[in-house]
C-alpha positions as CSV (number, residue, x, y, z in Angstrom):
1,X,15.7,-14.1,-25.2
2,X,12.8,-16.0,-23.4
3,X,10.5,-18.2,-25.4
4,X,7.7,-17.6,-23.0
5,X,8.0,-13.8,-23.2
6,X,4.8,-11.9,-23.8
7,X,3.4,-8.5,-23.3
8,X,-0.2,-9.7,-22.5
9,X,-0.6,-9.7,-18.7
10,X,-4.0,-11.3,-19.0
11,X,-2.2,-14.6,-19.9
12,X,-1.1,-14.8,-16.3
13,X,-4.3,-13.8,-14.6
14,X,-6.5,-16.7,-13.6
15,X,-10.3,-16.5,-13.5
16,X,-10.4,-16.6,-9.7
17,X,-7.9,-13.7,-9.3
18,X,-9.2,-11.0,-6.9
19,X,-5.9,-9.3,-6.3
20,X,-3.0,-9.0,-8.7
21,X,0.3,-8.1,-7.1
22,X,2.6,-6.2,-9.5
23,X,6.1,-5.7,-7.9
24,X,9.0,-3.5,-8.9
25,X,12.6,-4.1,-7.7
26,X,13.5,-0.4,-7.5
27,X,11.2,2.6,-7.0
28,X,13.7,4.8,-8.8
29,X,13.5,3.0,-12.2
30,X,10.8,4.9,-14.1
31,X,10.2,2.2,-16.7
32,X,8.3,0.0,-14.2
33,X,5.7,2.6,-13.5
34,X,5.1,3.4,-17.1
35,X,4.7,-0.3,-17.9
36,X,2.4,-0.7,-14.9
37,X,0.1,2.0,-16.4
38,X,0.0,0.2,-19.7
39,X,-0.8,-3.1,-18.1
40,X,-3.4,-1.6,-15.8
41,X,-5.3,-0.2,-18.8
42,X,-5.4,-3.7,-20.3
43,X,-6.6,-5.2,-17.0
44,X,-9.4,-2.6,-17.0
45,X,-10.6,-4.1,-20.3
46,X,-10.8,-7.4,-18.5
47,X,-12.9,-6.1,-15.6
48,X,-10.5,-4.6,-13.1
49,X,-12.0,-1.5,-11.4
50,X,-9.4,-0.5,-8.9
51,X,-5.7,0.0,-8.3
52,X,-3.8,0.2,-5.0
53,X,-0.3,1.7,-4.7
54,X,2.4,1.6,-2.0
55,X,1.3,4.9,-0.6
56,X,-0.5,6.1,2.5
57,X,-4.1,5.0,2.5
58,X,-5.6,8.1,4.1
59,X,-3.7,10.5,1.8
60,X,-4.9,8.4,-1.2
61,X,-8.5,9.5,-0.5
62,X,-7.6,12.8,-2.1
63,X,-6.5,11.0,-5.3
64,X,-9.6,8.8,-5.3
65,X,-11.8,11.9,-5.0
66,X,-10.0,13.5,-7.9
67,X,-10.1,10.5,-10.3
68,X,-13.7,9.5,-9.5
69,X,-15.4,12.9,-9.0
70,X,-12.9,15.5,-10.3
71,X,-12.6,17.1,-6.8
72,X,-9.5,19.1,-6.1
73,X,-6.6,20.5,-8.0
74,X,-4.4,18.1,-10.0
75,X,-1.0,19.4,-8.7
76,X,-2.3,19.6,-5.1
77,X,-3.6,16.1,-5.3
78,X,-0.2,14.8,-6.5
79,X,1.6,16.7,-3.8
80,X,-0.8,15.7,-0.9
81,X,-2.3,12.4,-2.1
82,X,0.9,10.4,-2.2
83,X,3.4,9.6,0.5
84,X,7.1,9.0,0.1
85,X,7.3,11.7,-2.5
86,X,5.7,9.4,-5.1
87,X,3.4,12.1,-6.4
88,X,6.4,13.6,-8.2
89,X,7.0,10.4,-10.3
90,X,6.0,10.9,-13.9
91,X,4.3,7.5,-14.1
92,X,2.0,8.4,-11.2
93,X,1.1,11.7,-12.7
94,X,0.2,10.0,-15.9
95,X,-1.8,7.3,-14.1
96,X,-3.9,9.9,-12.2
97,X,-4.6,11.9,-15.3
98,X,-5.6,8.8,-17.3
99,X,-7.9,7.5,-14.6
100,X,-9.6,10.9,-14.4
101,X,-10.1,11.0,-18.2
102,X,-11.4,7.4,-18.2
103,X,-13.9,8.1,-15.4
104,X,-15.3,11.2,-16.9
105,X,-17.1,9.1,-19.5
106,X,-18.4,6.4,-17.1
107,X,-21.3,6.0,-14.7
108,X,-20.3,6.1,-11.0
109,X,-20.5,2.3,-10.5
110,X,-18.1,1.8,-13.5
111,X,-15.5,4.4,-12.5
112,X,-12.0,3.3,-11.6
113,X,-11.0,3.7,-7.9
114,X,-7.6,4.6,-6.5
115,X,-6.4,3.2,-3.1
116,X,-3.4,3.4,-0.9
117,X,-2.2,0.2,0.8
118,X,0.5,1.8,3.1
119,X,0.3,3.6,6.5
120,X,1.9,7.0,7.2
121,X,5.2,5.6,8.6
122,X,8.5,4.0,7.7
123,X,11.6,5.6,9.1
124,X,9.4,8.2,10.8
125,X,5.8,7.9,12.1
126,X,3.2,10.7,12.5
127,X,1.3,11.8,15.5
128,X,-2.0,10.0,15.8
129,X,-3.8,13.4,16.6
130,X,-5.4,14.2,13.2
131,X,-6.7,10.7,12.7
132,X,-8.2,10.5,16.1
133,X,-9.7,14.0,15.7
134,X,-11.4,12.9,12.4
135,X,-13.0,9.9,14.2
136,X,-14.0,12.1,17.2
137,X,-15.7,14.7,15.0
138,X,-17.6,12.0,13.0
139,X,-18.8,10.5,16.2
140,X,-19.7,13.9,17.7
141,X,-17.6,13.3,20.9
142,X,-16.7,16.0,23.3
143,X,-13.1,14.9,23.8
144,X,-9.9,17.0,24.2
145,X,-7.0,14.9,22.9
146,X,-4.3,17.6,23.3
147,X,-3.2,16.7,26.8
148,X,-2.6,13.1,25.8
149,X,-1.0,13.7,22.4
150,X,1.1,16.7,23.5
151,X,3.5,18.1,20.9
152,X,3.2,16.4,17.6
153,X,7.0,16.7,17.0
154,X,7.7,14.2,19.8
155,X,5.9,11.6,17.6
156,X,7.1,12.7,14.2
157,X,10.8,13.0,14.6
158,X,13.1,10.3,13.2
159,X,14.5,9.7,16.7
160,X,11.0,8.6,17.9
161,X,11.4,5.5,15.6
162,X,15.2,5.0,15.7
163,X,15.8,5.5,19.4
164,X,13.7,3.4,21.8
165,X,14.6,5.7,24.7
166,X,13.0,8.7,22.8
167,X,9.9,6.9,21.6
168,X,6.6,8.0,23.0
169,X,5.1,4.6,22.2
170,X,5.3,3.0,25.6
171,X,4.1,6.0,27.7
172,X,1.0,6.1,29.8
173,X,-0.4,8.7,27.3
174,X,0.1,6.4,24.4
175,X,-1.6,3.5,26.2
176,X,-4.5,5.8,27.0
177,X,-4.7,6.9,23.3
178,X,-4.8,3.3,22.2
179,X,-7.8,2.6,24.5
180,X,-9.5,5.7,23.1
181,X,-8.9,4.7,19.5
182,X,-10.2,1.2,20.2
183,X,-13.3,2.6,21.9
184,X,-13.8,4.9,18.9
185,X,-13.6,2.0,16.4
186,X,-16.2,0.1,18.5
187,X,-18.5,3.1,18.6
188,X,-18.3,3.5,14.8
189,X,-19.7,0.0,14.4
190,X,-22.2,0.4,17.2
191,X,-23.5,3.7,15.6
192,X,-23.1,2.6,12.0
193,X,-26.9,2.7,11.1
194,X,-27.2,6.2,12.4
195,X,-23.9,7.5,10.9
196,X,-24.5,6.0,7.5
197,X,-28.1,7.3,7.3
198,X,-26.9,10.8,8.3
199,X,-24.0,10.8,5.7
200,X,-23.1,7.8,3.6
201,X,-21.4,4.4,3.7
202,X,-18.3,6.0,2.1
203,X,-18.1,8.6,4.8
204,X,-18.4,5.9,7.5
205,X,-15.6,3.9,5.8
206,X,-13.3,6.9,5.8
207,X,-13.9,7.5,9.5
208,X,-13.2,3.9,10.2
209,X,-10.0,4.0,8.2
210,X,-8.8,7.2,10.0
211,X,-9.4,5.6,13.4
212,X,-7.7,2.3,12.3
213,X,-4.7,4.4,11.1
214,X,-4.5,6.1,14.5
215,X,-4.3,2.6,16.0
216,X,-1.7,1.5,13.5
217,X,0.5,4.5,14.3
218,X,0.2,3.7,18.0
219,X,1.1,0.1,17.4
220,X,4.1,1.1,15.3
221,X,5.3,3.6,18.0
222,X,4.8,0.9,20.6
223,X,7.0,-1.5,18.6
224,X,9.6,1.3,18.1
225,X,9.9,1.6,21.9
226,X,10.9,-2.1,22.3
227,X,14.5,-2.4,23.4
228,X,16.1,-5.4,21.6
229,X,18.8,-6.2,19.1
230,X,18.7,-3.6,16.2
231,X,18.3,-6.2,13.5
232,X,15.5,-7.9,15.3
233,X,13.9,-4.5,16.1
234,X,13.8,-3.4,12.5
235,X,12.6,-6.8,11.4
236,X,9.7,-6.4,13.8
237,X,9.0,-2.8,12.6
238,X,9.0,-4.1,9.0
239,X,6.6,-6.9,10.0
240,X,4.2,-4.4,11.6
241,X,4.2,-2.2,8.5
242,X,3.5,-5.1,6.2
243,X,0.9,-6.6,8.4
244,X,-1.0,-3.3,8.2
245,X,-0.5,-3.2,4.4
246,X,-2.0,-6.7,4.2
247,X,-5.0,-5.7,6.3
248,X,-5.5,-2.6,4.1
249,X,-5.5,-4.8,1.0
250,X,-8.0,-7.2,2.4
251,X,-10.2,-4.3,3.3
252,X,-9.9,-2.8,-0.2
253,X,-10.9,-6.1,-1.6
254,X,-14.0,-6.2,0.7
255,X,-14.9,-2.7,-0.6
256,X,-14.3,-3.6,-4.3
257,X,-15.6,-7.2,-4.2
258,X,-18.7,-6.5,-6.2
259,X,-17.0,-4.2,-8.8
260,X,-14.1,-6.3,-10.0
261,X,-10.5,-7.3,-9.2
262,X,-7.8,-5.0,-7.9
263,X,-4.2,-4.4,-9.1
264,X,-1.8,-3.7,-6.3
265,X,1.6,-2.2,-7.0
266,X,4.6,-1.8,-4.7
267,X,8.1,-3.0,-4.1
268,X,8.9,-6.7,-4.7
269,X,9.8,-7.1,-1.0
270,X,6.2,-6.2,0.0
271,X,4.4,-8.3,-2.6
272,X,6.4,-11.5,-3.0
273,X,4.9,-14.7,-1.6
274,X,7.9,-15.9,0.3
275,X,9.5,-14.4,3.4
276,X,11.0,-11.0,2.8
277,X,14.7,-10.3,3.4
278,X,16.7,-7.1,3.2
279,X,20.2,-5.9,4.3
280,X,20.2,-2.4,5.8
281,X,23.0,-0.6,7.7
282,X,24.8,-3.8,8.3
283,X,21.7,-5.6,9.5
284,X,20.0,-8.6,7.9
285,X,16.3,-8.2,8.3
286,X,13.6,-10.9,7.7
287,X,9.8,-10.8,8.0
288,X,6.6,-11.8,6.3
289,X,5.6,-9.2,3.7
290,X,2.1,-8.2,2.8
291,X,2.2,-10.5,-0.2
292,X,3.0,-13.5,2.0
293,X,0.1,-12.7,4.3
294,X,-2.5,-12.1,1.6
295,X,-1.3,-15.2,-0.3
296,X,-1.8,-17.3,2.8
297,X,-5.3,-15.9,3.2
298,X,-6.5,-15.5,-0.4
299,X,-4.6,-18.5,-1.8
300,X,-5.3,-18.8,-5.6
301,X,-7.2,-15.5,-5.5
302,X,-3.8,-13.7,-5.2
303,X,-1.7,-13.6,-8.3
304,X,1.9,-12.4,-8.0
305,X,4.0,-10.8,-10.8
306,X,7.4,-9.5,-9.7
307,X,9.8,-7.2,-11.5
308,X,13.4,-7.9,-12.5
309,X,16.0,-7.2,-15.2
310,X,18.3,-9.4,-17.2
311,X,21.3,-8.7,-19.5
312,X,20.6,-8.4,-23.2
313,X,19.0,-6.5,-25.9
314,X,15.9,-7.0,-27.9
315,X,12.4,-5.9,-26.8
316,X,12.5,-3.4,-24.0
317,X,10.3,-5.5,-21.7
318,X,8.1,-8.5,-21.6
319,X,6.3,-10.9,-19.2
320,X,7.5,-14.5,-18.7
321,X,6.4,-17.4,-16.5
322,X,8.4,-17.3,-13.3
323,X,9.8,-20.9,-13.9
324,X,11.1,-19.8,-17.3
325,X,12.9,-16.7,-16.0
326,X,16.7,-16.9,-16.1
327,X,17.6,-13.3,-15.5
328,X,20.7,-12.4,-13.5
329,X,20.7,-8.7,-14.1
330,X,20.8,-5.6,-12.0
331,X,17.8,-6.7,-9.8
332,X,18.3,-10.4,-9.4
333,X,15.5,-12.6,-8.0
334,X,16.5,-15.6,-6.0
335,X,15.1,-19.1,-6.7
336,X,12.9,-19.1,-3.6
337,X,11.3,-15.8,-4.6
338,X,10.8,-17.0,-8.2
339,X,9.1,-20.2,-7.0
340,X,6.5,-18.1,-5.2
341,X,5.8,-15.9,-8.2
342,X,3.4,-16.5,-11.1
343,X,5.2,-14.4,-13.6
344,X,8.1,-11.9,-13.9
345,X,8.0,-8.6,-15.7
346,X,11.3,-8.7,-17.5
347,X,13.0,-5.4,-18.3
348,X,16.1,-5.6,-20.4
349,X,19.1,-3.8,-18.9
350,X,19.6,-2.0,-22.2
351,X,16.2,-0.3,-21.6
352,X,17.1,0.9,-18.0
């Protein structure tokens, strides 16, 4: 098989690593999630204190409350705390249960944290209403958003993203909502001393993330309203989503900087260092993924491990240096992508 194959992820994590990207080539293959859990447990022994998954950041607050403080019901947290239906994945159920068990025996500052890196959109995008209302209520504003937001269904339907003519993103109401959200974000900073003294820094951060998410939704809807070639249009939408992922990851690192490094897990296309490419519905899309953005900003503090398979039998999985990987299996990695990776999680096809 591969001479460099190992099962010790710490061999590929340098001392300056703040953010370890761990990619998978297919969300539907359960083995990657289970291996991720095992490797995260080893990284915790090395000092990692947080994990970020490709799931909605605001929804993930419910998971973090559960694993750190035991708040909420396990099944409800899995149903509501993950986007894209990822709470139904067995590996994620096991991860949440293990993190809660680990944290029960630890002081608050040593407990593991759970974060989402994604926003609440992909092929659909929510109404910004509930995120703006959260910020409004924390700021104590007397502001009726209903006339501007209107029916939430006009934002949340698939046609609002797929059809520029039916997108609300370029309306006068949307532009006014973006101005309100921007003013709210400024007010949160201007009133930070009072708000944090009245509640906590964590509560202030959650208000900030809610308002930032409202702005992200309005940005995404605005991009969805742009009339251009469909391939270019979806490349731009992908770029907006990944830029927001990157900003979320940088924000997570700011929050976790004093506690230890963060492991981030998502699809290869989001975490690879080189430009992302994908074929969809006859279109060839290209954009800079979150990994490319954070790699440019964090440099050696970002370590990238991608997932792939290769023909053959032997051990079910292993890690190998990217320049030693010769796999051409079900999830091939091209040479450019490999050159931008530090290591590859190799899964034998016989194990899938």
